[in-house]
BABA-76689 format. One record per residue: x, y, z of N, C-alpha, C in turn; residue in three letters; residue number from 1. Coordinates in pm, whole numbers, padded with zeros to 5 digits. Example, Ala and Ser with C-alpha at 12.3 -4.5 7.8 and 13.67 -1.06 7.14 Angstrom:
<recs>
01319|-00569|00780|01230|-00450|00780|01320|-00330|00780|ala|1
01285|-00225|00708|01367|-00106|00714|01290|00003|00787|ser|2
</recs>
This chain:
<recs>
00149|-00146|-00004|-00027|00043|00019|00071|00095|-00030|met|1
00069|00214|-00038|00120|00412|-00030|00107|00436|00024|ala|2
00130|00536|00106|00126|00657|00266|00159|00741|00179|ala|3
00044|00877|00208|00061|00975|00186|00076|01118|00248|phe|4
00122|01225|00228|00090|01367|00388|00096|01416|00348|met|5
-00080|01466|00426|-00078|01643|00388|-00063|01703|00431|trp|6
-00047|01848|00431|00013|01967|00521|-00057|02035|00640|asn|7
-00081|02050|00705|-00211|02095|00802|-00118|02287|00845|ala|8
-00109|02397|00789|-00107|02499|00843|-00257|02630|00921|asn|9
-00221|02607|01026|-00247|02655|01121|-00378|02815|01109|pro|10
-00238|02860|01013|-00255|02997|01006|-00384|03021|00878|ser|11
-00469|02926|00823|-00545|02933|00684|-00682|02910|00798|lys|12
-00634|02899|00956|-00773|02872|00970|-00870|02947|01025|trp|13
-00968|03028|00988|-01018|03234|01082|-01018|03223|01156|asp|14
-01008|03248|01263|-01032|03283|01397|-01247|03263|01440|val|15
-01352|03198|01511|-01375|03161|01501|-01478|03141|01638|val|16
-01532|03187|01672|-01596|03151|01801|-01624|02987|01829|pro|17
-01574|02907|01948|-01535|02987|02089|-01341|02999|02074|pro|18
-01312|02989|01977|-01161|02963|01944|-01133|03166|01900|trp|19
-00988|03113|01970|-00912|03237|01966|-00800|03203|01888|thr|20
-00778|03101|01833|-00694|03149|01734|-00756|02985|01608|ser|21
-00641|03003|01467|-00705|02943|01395|-00586|02730|01434|gly|22
-00549|02771|01557|-00452|02672|01609|-00560|02601|01680|trp|23
-00632|02642|01789|-00759|02594|01784|-00901|02532|01753|asp|24
-00870|02592|01625|-01008|02524|01511|-00958|02330|01519|ala|25
-00817|02406|01427|-00758|02293|01406|-00745|02192|01473|leu|26
-00629|02269|01581|-00685|02102|01664|-00813|02094|01718|lys|27
-00856|02131|01748|-01063|02112|01762|-01083|01955|01670|asp|28
-01097|01959|01474|-01142|01976|01466|-01107|01722|01423|tyr|29
-00921|01806|01448|-00848|01676|01446|-00880|01575|01571|leu|30
-00906|01622|01708|-00957|01543|01821|-01061|01571|01797|leu|31
-01192|01549|01693|-01324|01583|01742|-01360|01405|01740|asp|32
-01395|01314|01824|-01487|01231|01876|-01467|01170|01738|pro|33
-01532|01183|01655|-01594|01078|01477|-01387|01005|01473|ser|34
-01290|01085|01516|-01214|01046|01441|-01229|01068|01324|lys|35
-01285|01152|01239|-01283|01076|01104|-01163|01258|01049|tyr|36
-01204|01260|00940|-01135|01402|00880|-01135|01376|00734|val|37
-01152|01530|00646|-01183|01577|00459|-01080|01607|00496|tyr|38
-00971|01595|00416|-00878|01731|00435|-00833|01729|00207|trp|39
-00853|01865|00178|-00829|01838|-00002|-00709|01794|00009|ser|40
-00745|01760|-00167|-00616|01651|-00203|-00621|01727|-00301|thr|41
-00507|01828|-00371|-00531|01891|-00477|-00475|01802|-00650|pro|42
-00364|01678|-00563|-00337|01603|-00617|-00365|01493|-00614|val|43
-00300|01368|-00682|-00284|01257|-00649|-00390|01197|-00656|his|44
-00525|01257|-00675|-00633|01226|-00678|-00661|01080|-00688|gln|45
-00619|01004|-00830|-00616|00915|-00938|-00568|00798|-00803|lys|46
-00458|00850|-00776|-00318|00706|-00739|-00415|00673|-00555|lys|47
-00410|00785|-00472|-00485|00744|-00316|-00604|00674|-00382|ile|48
-00573|00602|-00290|-00704|00462|-00277|-00739|00416|-00160|arg|49
-00808|00401|-00150|-00852|00366|00041|-00819|00178|00088|val|50
-00778|00198|00195|-00613|00156|00304|-00469|00197|00331|gly|51
-00496|00350|00245|-00384|00401|00200|-00302|00449|00301|asp|52
-00210|00453|00453|-00099|00524|00483|-00204|00633|00488|arg|53
-00242|00728|00600|-00200|00884|00582|-00133|00900|00752|ala|54
-00064|01078|00659|00005|01121|00761|-00066|01241|00760|phe|55
-00055|01389|00891|-00053|01491|00831|00029|01569|00942|ile|56
00106|01584|00817|00191|01768|00878|00147|01888|00897|trp|57
00186|01908|01078|00192|02031|01110|00275|02112|01095|arg|58
00231|02283|01005|00377|02337|00991|00415|02440|01052|thr|59
00512|02496|01083|00559|02610|01218|00457|02634|01143|thr|60
00429|02692|01350|00350|02767|01435|00350|02856|01567|phe|61
00311|03012|01565|00431|03015|01734|00382|02992|01758|gly|62
00256|02922|01765|00205|02811|01953|00283|02724|01916|asn|63
00311|02636|01841|00425|02551|01888|00451|02450|01802|gly|64
00596|02351|01772|00653|02311|01678|00565|02211|01481|pro|65
00646|02197|01477|00649|02138|01303|00613|01936|01421|ser|66
00603|01930|01193|00594|01787|01291|00463|01694|01227|gly|67
00479|01550|01238|00358|01528|01241|00255|01470|01364|ile|68
00160|01599|01349|00010|01493|01450|-00065|01433|01459|ile|69
-00054|01389|01319|-00178|01238|01307|-00160|01148|01177|ala|70
-00177|01064|01198|-00160|00912|01198|-00259|00783|01164|val|71
-00295|00773|00973|-00458|00746|00989|-00401|00622|00844|gly|72
-00537|00658|00863|-00529|00505|00669|-00689|00602|00579|arg|73
-00654|00596|00524|-00788|00627|00333|-00911|00588|00414|val|74
-00991|00575|00397|-01100|00512|00423|-01198|00576|00311|glu|75
-01135|00695|00267|-01307|00740|00130|-01177|00795|00030|glu|76
-01164|00700|-00076|-01097|00742|-00182|-01109|00953|-00303|ala|77
-00984|01024|-00289|-01019|01112|-00341|-01204|01154|-00385|pro|78
-01241|01223|-00397|-01379|01293|-00489|-01391|01477|-00454|arg|79
-01486|01467|-00561|-01470|01612|-00576|-01612|01694|-00477|gln|80
-01626|01763|-00376|-01675|01855|-00298|-01753|01948|-00435|leu|81
-01927|01970|-00418|-01983|02012|-00474|-02137|02030|-00373|ser|82
-02192|02097|-00434|-02329|02125|-00350|-02361|01997|-00437|ala|83
-02379|01966|-00535|-02427|01827|-00567|-02447|01686|-00474|ala|84
-02234|01672|-00452|-02170|01537|-00432|-02175|01529|-00265|ser|85
-02216|01695|-00171|-02169|01739|-00066|-02242|01534|00052|ala|86
-02397|01520|-00029|-02440|01418|00003|-02399|01276|00057|ser|87
-02337|01221|-00070|-02260|01092|-00080|-02161|01068|-00001|ser|88
-02049|01180|00090|-01986|01174|00146|-02052|01091|00295|phe|89
-01903|00981|00378|-01930|00871|00453|-02030|01006|00486|ala|90
-01852|01111|00544|-01936|01116|00719|-01947|01376|00652|his|91
-02041|01341|00556|-02083|01489|00557|-02048|01582|00637|pro|92
-02156|01565|00768|-02124|01625|00885|-01976|01671|00930|ala|93
-01929|01623|00862|-01760|01674|00879|-01645|01750|00824|arg|94
-01767|01781|00680|-01680|01858|00604|-01727|02030|00633|ile|95
-01810|02086|00644|-01773|02188|00720|-01739|02181|00841|pro|96
-01637|02342|00879|-01637|02327|01061|-01592|02459|01032|glu|97
-01566|02445|01185|-01615|02577|01192|-01507|02575|01218|val|98
-01430|02723|01145|-01289|02800|01162|-01215|02721|01027|gly|99
-01326|02741|00870|-01248|02688|00797|-01322|02708|00642|trp|100
-01249|02814|00632|-01344|02896|00508|-01359|02763|00376|asn|101
-01366|02699|00361|-01394|02614|00195|-01367|02760|00098|glu|102
-01361|02868|00032|-01346|02933|-00047|-01196|02964|-00074|ala|103
-01062|02906|00050|-00974|02917|00082|-00893|02769|00067|ala|104
-00995|02637|-00003|-00886|02488|00053|-00831|02511|-00114|ala|105
-00733|02478|-00113|-00608|02483|-00227|-00673|02354|-00352|pro|106
-00821|02213|-00312|-00899|02213|-00385|-00983|02130|-00355|ser|107
-01093|02198|-00428|-01274|02102|-00412|-01209|01929|-00387|pro|108
-01124|01879|-00378|-01088|01704|-00363|-01061|01648|-00304|trp|109
-01177|01609|-00210|-01136|01527|-00077|-01071|01384|-00014|lys|110
-01038|01391|00033|-00996|01284|00108|-01105|01218|00208|thr|111
-01104|01092|00242|-01186|01097|00365|-01060|00971|00424|gly|112
-01014|01057|00561|-00928|01017|00719|-00984|00973|00840|ile|113
-00957|00788|00844|-00998|00796|00983|-00853|00764|01050|arg|114
-00803|00857|01196|-00749|00857|01264|-00702|00795|01354|ile|115
-00620|00714|01344|-00568|00652|01515|-00486|00710|01571|asp|116
-00444|00803|01524|-00334|00866|01662|-00302|00969|01638|his|117
-00311|01080|01766|-00299|01181|01759|-00168|01262|01860|val|118
-00099|01297|01727|00045|01391|01809|00000|01480|01861|phe|119
-00029|01567|01863|-00067|01780|01890|-00007|01849|01959|trp|120
00043|01794|02089|00116|01849|02196|00250|01876|02134|asp|121
00316|01715|02152|00439|01709|02031|00466|01607|01940|ile|122
00481|01683|01799|00424|01638|01700|00567|01566|01670|pro|123
00491|01454|01584|00620|01249|01591|00747|01313|01474|leu|124
00870|01347|01511|00979|01460|01448|01050|01306|01303|gln|125
01073|01351|01207|01115|01249|01117|01261|01337|01041|val|126
01290|01233|01009|01437|01243|00904|01405|01379|00764|asn|127
01290|01371|00753|01242|01390|00580|01110|01544|00587|phe|128
01161|01535|00537|01015|01710|00501|00943|01688|00458|arg|129
00761|01843|00475|00692|01760|00393|00661|01897|00257|pro|130
00561|01838|00231|00602|01853|00045|00521|01972|00073|ala|131
00643|02114|-00047|00607|02231|-00085|00474|02289|-00066|gln|132
00393|02203|-00127|00307|02216|-00128|00177|02210|-00025|gly|133
00017|02103|-00096|-00031|02079|00022|-00033|01926|-00005|thr|134
00047|01819|-00060|-00001|01717|-00001|00154|01643|-00093|leu|135
00293|01516|-00089|00281|01373|-00189|00317|01288|-00094|arg|136
00401|01273|-00218|00434|01055|-00155|00468|01013|-00111|glu|137
00492|00934|00036|00604|00893|00089|00682|00777|00059|leu|138
00832|00744|00055|00872|00682|-00008|00779|00582|00119|thr|139
00892|00413|00086|00973|00332|00165|01063|00392|00339|ala|140
01134|00488|00250|01202|00520|00411|01212|00633|00508|ala|141
01089|00637|00384|01007|00771|00505|00912|00731|00553|glu|142
00842|00603|00529|00750|00542|00598|00826|00488|00741|val|143
00896|00390|00653|00974|00291|00740|01011|00410|00899|lys|144
01067|00544|00863|01059|00693|00995|01006|00696|01103|ser|145
00887|00730|01019|00754|00777|01091|00728|00623|01132|ala|146
00720|00502|01154|00700|00400|01198|00784|00367|01330|asp|147
00920|00438|01277|01016|00374|01433|00946|00506|01513|gly|148
00939|00574|01488|00854|00683|01635|00820|00668|01618|glu|149
00687|00676|01518|00512|00664|01611|00586|00509|01698|leu|150
00680|00390|01656|00696|00280|01776|00712|00300|01864|gly|151
00870|00437|01878|00942|00433|02000|00858|00552|02064|arg|152
00723|00578|02005|00673|00669|02075|00575|00569|02209|arg|153
00501|00517|02143|00423|00398|02208|00413|00335|02093|asn|154
00506|00233|02211|00531|00074|02191|00416|-00033|02142|pro|155
00317|00021|02172|00177|-00065|02185|00131|-00070|02019|asp|156
00186|00014|01965|00140|00021|01842|00217|-00082|01732|ile|157
00159|-00162|01626|00226|-00261|01586|00339|-00182|01480|pro|158
00463|-00209|01477|00558|-00133|01380|00540|-00217|01246|met|159
00522|-00322|01232|00455|-00343|01086|00322|-00265|01001|thr|160
00296|-00234|00857|00215|-00171|00860|00209|-00293|00702|ser|161
00154|-00428|00755|00154|-00525|00617|00031|-00581|00716|ser|162
-00079|-00610|00602|-00163|-00700|00647|-00118|-00823|00631|tyr|163
-00022|-00943|00581|00019|-01043|00567|00008|-01115|00713|arg|164
00054|-01058|00796|00007|-01168|00926|-00112|-01141|00961|glu|165
-00210|-01040|00904|-00355|-01139|00976|-00462|-01150|00857|ile|166
-00407|-01157|00758|-00579|-01169|00607|-00423|-01320|00591|val|167
-00545|-01472|00626|-00473|-01580|00596|-00555|-01672|00501|thr|168
-00509|-01730|00446|-00593|-01854|00325|-00585|-01914|00365|ile|169
-00720|-02063|00306|-00668|-02198|00410|-00719|-02240|00334|glu|170
-00682|-02370|00223|-00779|-02471|00152|-00851|-02506|00233|pro|171
-01001|-02524|00225|-01134|-02547|00282|-01234|-02469|00391|gly|172
-01123|-02309|00390|-01216|-02250|00509|-01252|-02179|00467|lys|173
-01360|-02114|00437|-01418|-02015|00332|-01402|-02033|00197|arg|174
-01404|-02126|00159|-01350|-02215|00002|-01248|-02119|-00039|gly|175
-01141|-02138|-00011|-01027|-02092|00044|-01010|-01915|-00010|gly|176
-01135|-01819|00074|-01103|-01706|00041|-00983|-01655|00111|arg|177
-00933|-01489|00097|-00862|-01506|00219|-00943|-01414|00403|pro|178
-00894|-01423|00569|-00972|-01456|00602|-00912|-01334|00724|cys|179
-00965|-01378|00800|-00930|-01258|00884|-00858|-01391|01058|ile|180
-00740|-01323|01076|-00643|-01460|01093|-00638|-01609|01168|arg|181
-00690|-01652|01040|-00767|-01798|01064|-00953|-01799|01095|gly|182
-00955|-01776|01155|-01170|-01760|01174|-01201|-01782|01045|met|183
-01367|-01736|01065|-01449|-01773|00930|-01484|-01617|00821|arg|184
-01428|-01529|00919|-01469|-01417|00885|-01349|-01354|00747|ile|185
-01438|-01333|00653|-01354|-01364|00585|-01384|-01223|00545|ala|186
-01246|-01143|00465|-01165|-01071|00404|-01378|-00956|00316|val|187
-01387|-01034|00250|-01468|-00991|00186|-01595|-00900|00227|ala|188
-01607|-00997|00390|-01771|-00999|00514|-01745|-00812|00566|asp|189
-01609|-00804|00575|-01542|-00726|00635|-01580|-00606|00565|ile|190
-01555|-00605|00436|-01581|-00477|00290|-01739|-00479|00276|leu|191
-01796|-00592|00336|-01898|-00618|00219|-02028|-00455|00344|gly|192
-01961|-00545|00500|-02037|-00422|00636|-01956|-00278|00544|trp|193
-01904|-00288|00529|-01848|-00097|00525|-01891|-00030|00419|leu|194
-01973|-00089|00263|-01960|-00096|00199|-02123|-00070|00228|ala|195
-02241|-00156|00330|-02347|-00141|00357|-02363|-00036|00449|ala|196
-02266|00042|00518|-02245|00166|00602|-02264|00177|00726|gly|197
-02173|00025|00769|-02201|00023|00916|-02008|00076|00976|met|198
-02093|00105|01057|-01901|00240|01096|-01845|00144|01166|ser|199
-01742|00097|01181|-01599|00028|01237|-01639|-00005|01372|his|200
-01697|00073|01506|-01756|00067|01574|-01875|-00015|01520|asp|201
-01947|-00016|01493|-02053|-00130|01427|-01992|-00279|01505|glu|202
-01894|-00334|01405|-01884|-00408|01304|-01807|-00478|01484|ile|203
-01769|-00379|01525|-01642|-00449|01661|-01775|-00482|01732|leu|204
-01826|-00449|01768|-01973|-00501|01829|-01978|-00608|01801|ala|205
-02020|-00609|01666|-02164|-00725|01644|-02080|-00859|01628|asp|206
-01956|-00888|01620|-01806|-00898|01610|-01719|-00873|01703|tyr|207
-01709|-00904|01805|-01590|-00836|01960|-01454|-00958|01914|pro|208
-01504|-01051|01840|-01348|-01128|01737|-01298|-01042|01759|glu|209
-01281|-00961|01643|-01191|-00861|01609|-01134|-00764|01668|leu|210
-01110|-00654|01573|-00924|-00608|01569|-01018|-00468|01537|thr|211
-00980|-00329|01512|-00952|-00263|01420|-00853|-00250|01371|glu|212
-00705|-00273|01420|-00676|-00362|01310|-00657|-00474|01259|asn|213
-00761|-00572|01264|-00785|-00693|01154|-00951|-00509|01038|asp|214
-00993|-00479|01092|-01076|-00444|00950|-00930|-00334|00850|ile|215
-00868|-00244|00920|-00744|-00223|00848|-00687|-00255|00782|arg|216
-00656|-00418|00855|-00591|-00518|00718|-00659|-00610|00638|ala|217
-00844|-00538|00624|-00932|-00652|00545|-00891|-00491|00406|ala|218
-00887|-00377|00481|-00937|-00240|00333|-00732|-00254|00320|leu|219
-00632|-00314|00414|-00522|-00284|00324|-00524|-00362|00209|ala|220
-00603|-00513|00259|-00584|-00592|00209|-00596|-00574|00022|tyr|221
-00779|-00502|00039|-00816|-00480|-00056|-00763|-00367|-00166|ala|222
-00736|-00284|-00082|-00672|-00176|-00173|-00557|-00245|-00257|ala|223
-00405|-00330|-00192|-00378|-00363|-00207|-00351|-00478|-00359|asp|224
-00475|-00558|-00282|-00572|-00673|-00416|-00532|-00567|-00594|arg|225
-00618|-00439|-00586|-00731|-00380|-00695|-00601|-00348|-00778|glu|226
-00484|-00304|-00657|-00330|-00201|-00737|-00317|-00273|-00789|arg|227
-00289|-00389|-00738|-00202|-00460|-00783|-00279|-00546|-00971|arg|228
-00375|-00535|-00957|-00494|-00550|-01067|-00567|-00440|-01194|val|229
-00445|-00318|-01143|-00430|-00166|-01177|-00334|-00161|-01278|val|230
-00246|-00234|-01189|-00060|-00219|-01281|-00025|-00302|-01372|thr|231
-00134|-00488|-01350|-00125|-00581|-01423|-00136|-00528|-01541|ala|232
-00292|-00446|-01529|-00369|-00454|-01728|-00315|-00347|-01797|ala|233
-00269|-00255|-01725|-00130|-00130|-01741|-00023|-00129|-01819|glu|234
</recs>
């Protein structure tokens, strides 16, 4: 799977009550209990896929240091926002945010990101820099650097981003379809539940044997399989 990093500039956010600065407005957006954000995506619209890694970099600001402030995964591939398309997004209520002026957005294309970890006060410090614009793809070495810092900050976070330790295929089980950790729950089951509109929390409540990592692994497997199919076709 690929990895992309978006820039977050607090100075681009308006000062709107109850916030006294763009810093506070951006912080509130990222720390929302929904753990879901939409980010402007002026490039790579056809390259970013569901399951890709997502990093958000906060640019230098007077209130605090720059660095990676959020880590998650792409849950909605980029699509263009308009009055007609707004209701088709999975979480339309998360698009209009207090303090954000959509007219100032670098692009009407939005990517839906499920936030796993936020490091607002002490951003992750890595050995690479953000894009000159809004977004860029990370190299494998840069992802390794970010994951290393992530693991040092929180040892409970798995160091690997691979789904191969979770997705298993056994002859005779579910017809040889890819399953989760040897269980009879197939990757296709999870994708079907998500496509039907179930949230991650709803799936975990109905199937307590699953974990958040299992759902992310199913998405990553599907994204990787689709990427290999597209590459082969080209």
